[in-house]
N, CA, C and O atoms as a GROMACS GRO file, in nm:
protein
  360
    1MET      N    1  19.415  12.037   9.184
    1MET     CA    2  19.558  12.065   9.180
    1MET      C    3  19.581  12.204   9.238
    1MET      O    4  19.503  12.296   9.216
    2LYS      N    5  19.689  12.215   9.312
    2LYS     CA    6  19.726  12.343   9.373
    2LYS      C    7  19.770  12.441   9.266
    2LYS      O    8  19.817  12.399   9.160
    3PRO      N    9  19.756  12.571   9.291
    3PRO     CA   10  19.807  12.668   9.194
    3PRO      C   11  19.959  12.659   9.181
    3PRO      O   12  20.029  12.629   9.278
    4VAL      N   13  20.007  12.685   9.062
    4VAL     CA   14  20.151  12.683   9.034
    4VAL      C   15  20.199  12.827   9.021
    4VAL      O   16  20.145  12.904   8.942
    5VAL      N   17  20.301  12.862   9.100
    5VAL     CA   18  20.361  12.995   9.093
    5VAL      C   19  20.508  12.979   9.056
    5VAL      O   20  20.569  12.874   9.078
    6PHE      N   21  20.565  13.085   8.999
    6PHE     CA   22  20.700  13.080   8.945
    6PHE      C   23  20.792  13.179   9.017
    6PHE      O   24  20.756  13.295   9.038
    7SER      N   25  20.910  13.132   9.054
    7SER     CA   26  21.011  13.223   9.108
    7SER      C   27  21.062  13.312   8.995
    7SER      O   28  21.044  13.280   8.878
    8ARG      N   29  21.124  13.420   9.031
    8ARG     CA   30  21.183  13.509   8.930
    8ARG      C   31  21.288  13.434   8.848
    8ARG      O   32  21.296  13.451   8.726
    9HIS      N   33  21.367  13.353   8.916
    9HIS     CA   34  21.470  13.274   8.847
    9HIS      C   35  21.406  13.179   8.745
    9HIS      O   36  21.456  13.166   8.633
   10ALA      N   37  21.298  13.113   8.784
   10ALA     CA   38  21.231  13.019   8.693
   10ALA      C   39  21.179  13.092   8.569
   10ALA      O   40  21.194  13.043   8.458
   11ARG      N   41  21.120  13.209   8.588
   11ARG     CA   42  21.070  13.286   8.473
   11ARG      C   43  21.184  13.325   8.380
   11ARG      O   44  21.169  13.319   8.257
   12TRP      N   45  21.296  13.365   8.435
   12TRP     CA   46  21.412  13.401   8.354
   12TRP      C   47  21.461  13.279   8.275
   12TRP      O   48  21.491  13.290   8.156
   13GLN      N   49  21.469  13.163   8.342
   13GLN     CA   50  21.514  13.042   8.276
   13GLN      C   51  21.418  13.000   8.164
   13GLN      O   52  21.462  12.954   8.060
   14MET      N   53  21.289  13.017   8.185
   14MET     CA   54  21.190  12.981   8.083
   14MET      C   55  21.209  13.068   7.959
   14MET      O   56  21.200  13.018   7.847
   15ALA      N   57  21.235  13.194   7.977
   15ALA     CA   58  21.257  13.284   7.863
   15ALA      C   59  21.385  13.247   7.789
   15ALA      O   60  21.388  13.248   7.666
   16GLU      N   61  21.488  13.214   7.862
   16GLU     CA   62  21.616  13.177   7.800
   16GLU      C   63  21.612  13.041   7.733
   16GLU      O   64  21.685  13.016   7.637
   17ARG      N   65  21.527  12.954   7.781
   17ARG     CA   66  21.527  12.814   7.737
   17ARG      C   67  21.405  12.775   7.654
   17ARG      O   68  21.370  12.657   7.649
   18VAL      N   69  21.342  12.869   7.592
   18VAL     CA   70  21.229  12.849   7.499
   18VAL      C   71  21.122  12.753   7.551
   18VAL      O   72  21.088  12.654   7.487
   19VAL      N   73  21.069  12.785   7.668
   19VAL     CA   74  20.962  12.704   7.726
   19VAL      C   75  20.850  12.796   7.772
   19VAL      O   76  20.874  12.902   7.829
   20ALA      N   77  20.726  12.754   7.747
   20ALA     CA   78  20.608  12.833   7.784
   20ALA      C   79  20.561  12.796   7.924
   20ALA      O   80  20.581  12.683   7.970
   21GLU      N   81  20.498  12.890   7.990
   21GLU     CA   82  20.443  12.867   8.124
   21GLU      C   83  20.347  12.749   8.123
   21GLU      O   84  20.350  12.666   8.214
   22GLN      N   85  20.262  12.741   8.022
   22GLN     CA   86  20.164  12.632   8.014
   22GLN      C   87  20.232  12.496   8.005
   22GLN      O   88  20.182  12.398   8.060
   23GLU      N   89  20.346  12.487   7.936
   23GLU     CA   90  20.418  12.360   7.928
   23GLU      C   91  20.467  12.316   8.065
   23GLU      O   92  20.463  12.198   8.099
   24VAL      N   93  20.513  12.411   8.143
   24VAL     CA   94  20.560  12.379   8.279
   24VAL      C   95  20.444  12.332   8.365
   24VAL      O   96  20.455  12.232   8.436
   25VAL      N   97  20.334  12.404   8.360
   25VAL     CA   98  20.216  12.366   8.440
   25VAL      C   99  20.166  12.228   8.399
   25VAL      O  100  20.138  12.144   8.485
   26GLU      N  101  20.155  12.202   8.269
   26GLU     CA  102  20.110  12.070   8.222
   26GLU      C  103  20.205  11.959   8.265
   26GLU      O  104  20.162  11.850   8.300
   27THR      N  105  20.335  11.988   8.262
   27THR     CA  106  20.434  11.888   8.305
   27THR      C  107  20.412  11.853   8.451
   27THR      O  108  20.412  11.735   8.487
   28ILE      N  109  20.394  11.952   8.535
   28ILE     CA  110  20.371  11.928   8.678
   28ILE      C  111  20.240  11.853   8.699
   28ILE      O  112  20.233  11.765   8.785
   29GLN      N  113  20.138  11.886   8.625
   29GLN     CA  114  20.007  11.824   8.642
   29GLN      C  115  19.999  11.682   8.590
   29GLN      O  116  19.924  11.601   8.644
   30HIS      N  117  20.075  11.648   8.485
   30HIS     CA  118  20.055  11.520   8.417
   30HIS      C  119  20.173  11.423   8.420
   30HIS      O  120  20.153  11.304   8.398
   31ALA      N  121  20.293  11.469   8.446
   31ALA     CA  122  20.409  11.379   8.447
   31ALA      C  123  20.434  11.329   8.590
   31ALA      O  124  20.402  11.397   8.687
   32PRO      N  125  20.492  11.210   8.602
   32PRO     CA  126  20.524  11.159   8.736
   32PRO      C  127  20.627  11.249   8.805
   32PRO      O  128  20.718  11.300   8.741
   33TRP      N  129  20.610  11.267   8.934
   33TRP     CA  130  20.704  11.345   9.014
   33TRP      C  131  20.815  11.255   9.065
   33TRP      O  132  20.792  11.139   9.100
   34GLU      N  133  20.935  11.310   9.068
   34GLU     CA  134  21.052  11.237   9.119
   34GLU      C  135  21.123  11.324   9.220
   34GLU      O  136  21.114  11.447   9.214
   35PRO      N  137  21.194  11.263   9.314
   35PRO     CA  138  21.273  11.344   9.407
   35PRO      C  139  21.387  11.414   9.333
   35PRO      O  140  21.443  11.360   9.237
   36ALA      N  141  21.420  11.533   9.378
   36ALA     CA  142  21.533  11.609   9.324
   36ALA      C  143  21.621  11.653   9.443
   36ALA      O  144  21.589  11.622   9.558
   37ARG      N  145  21.727  11.722   9.415
   37ARG     CA  146  21.819  11.767   9.520
   37ARG      C  147  21.750  11.863   9.617
   37ARG      O  148  21.652  11.929   9.584
   38GLN      N  149  21.803  11.868   9.735
   38GLN     CA  150  21.761  11.961   9.840
   38GLN      C  151  21.613  11.949   9.875
   38GLN      O  152  21.548  12.049   9.906
   39GLY      N  153  21.560  11.828   9.869
   39GLY     CA  154  21.421  11.804   9.907
   39GLY      C  155  21.318  11.855   9.807
   39GLY      O  156  21.199  11.862   9.838
   40ARG      N  157  21.363  11.891   9.689
   40ARG     CA  158  21.271  11.940   9.586
   40ARG      C  159  21.218  11.824   9.503
   40ARG      O  160  21.258  11.709   9.521
   41LEU      N  161  21.128  11.857   9.413
   41LEU     CA  162  21.071  11.758   9.322
   41LEU      C  163  21.096  11.801   9.178
   41LEU      O  164  21.124  11.917   9.151
   42ARG      N  165  21.086  11.705   9.087
   42ARG     CA  166  21.098  11.736   8.945
   42ARG      C  167  21.005  11.645   8.867
   42ARG      O  168  20.964  11.539   8.915
   43ALA      N  169  20.973  11.687   8.746
   43ALA     CA  170  20.893  11.608   8.654
   43ALA      C  171  20.946  11.638   8.514
   43ALA      O  172  21.000  11.746   8.490
   44THR      N  173  20.931  11.544   8.423
   44THR     CA  174  20.980  11.563   8.286
   44THR      C  175  20.872  11.522   8.188
   44THR      O  176  20.807  11.419   8.204
   45ARG      N  177  20.855  11.604   8.085
   45ARG     CA  178  20.758  11.573   7.979
   45ARG      C  179  20.811  11.623   7.846
   45ARG      O  180  20.870  11.731   7.837
   46TRP      N  181  20.791  11.542   7.741
   46TRP     CA  182  20.835  11.576   7.606
   46TRP      C  183  20.728  11.657   7.534
   46TRP      O  184  20.609  11.629   7.545
   47TYR      N  185  20.774  11.758   7.460
   47TYR     CA  186  20.684  11.839   7.376
   47TYR      C  187  20.743  11.851   7.236
   47TYR      O  188  20.865  11.860   7.222
   48PRO      N  189  20.661  11.851   7.134
   48PRO     CA  190  20.712  11.879   6.999
   48PRO      C  191  20.765  12.022   6.993
   48PRO      O  192  20.710  12.112   7.058
   49PHE      N  193  20.870  12.042   6.918
   49PHE     CA  194  20.930  12.175   6.907
   49PHE      C  195  20.936  12.218   6.761
   49PHE      O  196  20.876  12.320   6.725
   50GLY      N  197  21.008  12.144   6.677
   50GLY     CA  198  21.012  12.170   6.533
   50GLY      C  199  21.057  12.309   6.494
   50GLY      O  200  21.007  12.366   6.398
   51GLN      N  201  21.153  12.363   6.569
   51GLN     CA  202  21.203  12.497   6.541
   51GLN      C  203  21.355  12.498   6.544
   51GLN      O  204  21.420  12.404   6.591
   52GLU      N  205  21.408  12.606   6.492
   52GLU     CA  206  21.552  12.626   6.496
   52GLU      C  207  21.588  12.699   6.625
   52GLU      O  208  21.520  12.793   6.667
   53HIS      N  209  21.695  12.654   6.685
   53HIS     CA  210  21.749  12.721   6.804
   53HIS      C  211  21.899  12.717   6.794
   53HIS      O  212  21.961  12.611   6.796
   54ARG      N  213  21.958  12.836   6.783
   54ARG     CA  214  22.105  12.849   6.770
   54ARG      C  215  22.160  12.769   6.653
   54ARG      O  216  22.264  12.703   6.663
   55GLY      N  217  22.089  12.777   6.540
   55GLY     CA  218  22.138  12.719   6.416
   55GLY      C  219  22.105  12.572   6.394
   55GLY      O  220  22.145  12.516   6.292
   56VAL      N  221  22.034  12.509   6.486
   56VAL     CA  222  21.999  12.368   6.473
   56VAL      C  223  21.847  12.355   6.483
   56VAL      O  224  21.784  12.419   6.567
   57ILE      N  225  21.789  12.270   6.398
   57ILE     CA  226  21.645  12.244   6.406
   57ILE      C  227  21.624  12.124   6.497
   57ILE      O  228  21.679  12.016   6.474
   58TYR      N  229  21.542  12.144   6.599
   58TYR     CA  230  21.513  12.039   6.696
   58TYR      C  231  21.368  11.992   6.681
   58TYR      O  232  21.278  12.074   6.663
   59LYS      N  233  21.348  11.862   6.688
   59LYS     CA  234  21.214  11.805   6.673
   59LYS      C  235  21.134  11.815   6.802
   59LYS      O  236  21.011  11.828   6.798
   60GLY      N  237  21.201  11.808   6.915
   60GLY     CA  238  21.129  11.807   7.041
   60GLY      C  239  21.211  11.865   7.153
   60GLY      O  240  21.327  11.902   7.137
   61LYS      N  241  21.146  11.872   7.269
   61LYS     CA  242  21.216  11.920   7.388
   61LYS      C  243  21.158  11.850   7.510
   61LYS      O  244  21.038  11.825   7.518
   62ASP      N  245  21.245  11.817   7.603
   62ASP     CA  246  21.205  11.766   7.733
   62ASP      C  247  21.203  11.884   7.829
   62ASP      O  248  21.305  11.949   7.851
   63VAL      N  249  21.086  11.910   7.885
   63VAL     CA  250  21.070  12.019   7.981
   63VAL      C  251  21.078  11.957   8.120
   63VAL      O  252  21.004  11.864   8.152
   64ARG      N  253  21.169  12.010   8.205
   64ARG     CA  254  21.188  11.954   8.338
   64ARG      C  255  21.187  12.065   8.444
   64ARG      O  256  21.291  12.122   8.474
   65PRO      N  257  21.070  12.096   8.500
   65PRO     CA  258  21.066  12.191   8.610
   65PRO      C  259  21.114  12.127   8.740
   65PRO      O  260  21.092  12.008   8.765
   66VAL      N  261  21.178  12.208   8.822
   66VAL     CA  262  21.216  12.168   8.958
   66VAL      C  263  21.133  12.256   9.049
   66VAL      O  264  21.130  12.378   9.034
   67PHE      N  265  21.065  12.194   9.146
   67PHE     CA  266  20.967  12.269   9.223
   67PHE      C  267  20.957  12.218   9.367
   67PHE      O  268  21.011  12.114   9.402
   68VAL      N  269  20.886  12.296   9.447
   68VAL     CA  270  20.860  12.263   9.587
   68VAL      C  271  20.710  12.261   9.607
   68VAL      O  272  20.640  12.354   9.565
   69GLU      N  273  20.660  12.157   9.670
   69GLU     CA  274  20.518  12.153   9.701
   69GLU      C  275  20.498  12.210   9.841
   69GLU      O  276  20.548  12.155   9.940
   70GLU      N  277  20.424  12.319   9.849
   70GLU     CA  278  20.389  12.381   9.976
   70GLU      C  279  20.244  12.344  10.008
   70GLU      O  280  20.175  12.291   9.922
   71PRO      N  281  20.198  12.371  10.130
   71PRO     CA  282  20.061  12.332  10.166
   71PRO      C  283  19.953  12.387  10.073
   71PRO      O  284  19.853  12.320  10.047
   72ASP      N  285  19.971  12.510  10.022
   72ASP     CA  286  19.866  12.572   9.942
   72ASP      C  287  19.904  12.604   9.798
   72ASP      O  288  19.824  12.660   9.723
   73ARG      N  289  20.028  12.569   9.758
   73ARG     CA  290  20.072  12.600   9.622
   73ARG      C  291  20.195  12.519   9.585
   73ARG      O  292  20.257  12.454   9.670
   74ILE      N  293  20.228  12.523   9.457
   74ILE     CA  294  20.351  12.462   9.406
   74ILE      C  295  20.437  12.575   9.353
   74ILE      O  296  20.393  12.655   9.270
   75VAL      N  297  20.560  12.582   9.402
   75VAL     CA  298  20.652  12.690   9.363
   75VAL      C  299  20.759  12.632   9.271
   75VAL      O  300  20.835  12.544   9.311
   76VAL      N  301  20.764  12.681   9.146
   76VAL     CA  302  20.866  12.638   9.050
   76VAL      C  303  20.993  12.717   9.079
   76VAL      O  304  20.993  12.840   9.076
   77VAL      N  305  21.100  12.643   9.107
   77VAL     CA  306  21.228  12.704   9.143
   77VAL      C  307  21.311  12.734   9.019
   77VAL      O  308  21.369  12.842   9.007
   78THR      N  309  21.317  12.638   8.928
   78THR     CA  310  21.389  12.655   8.802
   78THR      C  311  21.329  12.561   8.699
   78THR      O  312  21.250  12.474   8.733
   79VAL      N  313  21.368  12.580   8.574
   79VAL     CA  314  21.317  12.496   8.466
   79VAL      C  315  21.433  12.461   8.374
   79VAL      O  316  21.504  12.549   8.325
   80TYR      N  317  21.452  12.332   8.351
   80TYR     CA  318  21.551  12.285   8.255
   80TYR      C  319  21.477  12.243   8.128
   80TYR      O  320  21.366  12.192   8.134
   81VAL      N  321  21.540  12.266   8.015
   81VAL     CA  322  21.484  12.224   7.887
   81VAL      C  323  21.595  12.157   7.808
   81VAL      O  324  21.704  12.212   7.792
   82TYR      N  325  21.567  12.037   7.760
   82TYR     CA  326  21.663  11.960   7.682
   82TYR      C  327  21.607  11.947   7.541
   82TYR      O  328  21.516  11.869   7.516
   83LEU      N  329  21.662  12.024   7.448
   83LEU     CA  330  21.622  12.016   7.308
   83LEU      C  331  21.680  11.889   7.249
   83LEU      O  332  21.793  11.851   7.281
   84ASN      N  333  21.602  11.822   7.163
   84ASN     CA  334  21.652  11.699   7.104
   84ASN      C  335  21.598  11.681   6.964
   84ASN      O  336  21.504  11.748   6.922
   85GLN      N  337  21.660  11.589   6.892
   85GLN     CA  338  21.623  11.567   6.752
   85GLN      C  339  21.544  11.439   6.734
   85GLN      O  340  21.528  11.392   6.621
   86ARG      N  341  21.496  11.381   6.842
   86ARG     CA  342  21.415  11.261   6.829
   86ARG      C  343  21.268  11.298   6.820
   86ARG      O  344  21.228  11.408   6.859
   87GLU      N  345  21.191  11.208   6.770
   87GLU     CA  346  21.048  11.234   6.743
   87GLU      C  347  20.964  11.240   6.870
   87GLU      O  348  20.869  11.317   6.877
   88GLU      N  349  20.998  11.160   6.970
   88GLU     CA  350  20.919  11.160   7.092
   88GLU      C  351  21.004  11.121   7.210
   88GLU      O  352  21.120  11.083   7.194
   89SER      N  353  20.947  11.129   7.327
   89SER     CA  354  21.018  11.103   7.451
   89SER      C  355  21.060  10.956   7.460
   89SER      O  356  20.998  10.868   7.401
   90ARG      N  357  21.166  10.933   7.533
   90ARG     CA  358  21.212  10.797   7.558
   90ARG      C  359  21.122  10.726   7.654
   90ARG      O  360  21.146  10.610   7.686
   0.00000   0.00000   0.00000
């Protein structure tokens, strides 16, 4: 697997959206890739969360990085995180 690097924007989004770098890397490595806007790619993977965020306790989160595959690396452009109260991914 190619090395995964993060844009400044992606790092900022990860901090704001309670997601770890390792979760993003694992999502890219193990979840199916899908086409995204502007020729980019995305992948989604569910992770247990079990924490409070803004007054609500969430059981899990869907981590969805948006990235570009370059010849020698994968560049993460942004990261979306969807907190949810279900036990596992759909």
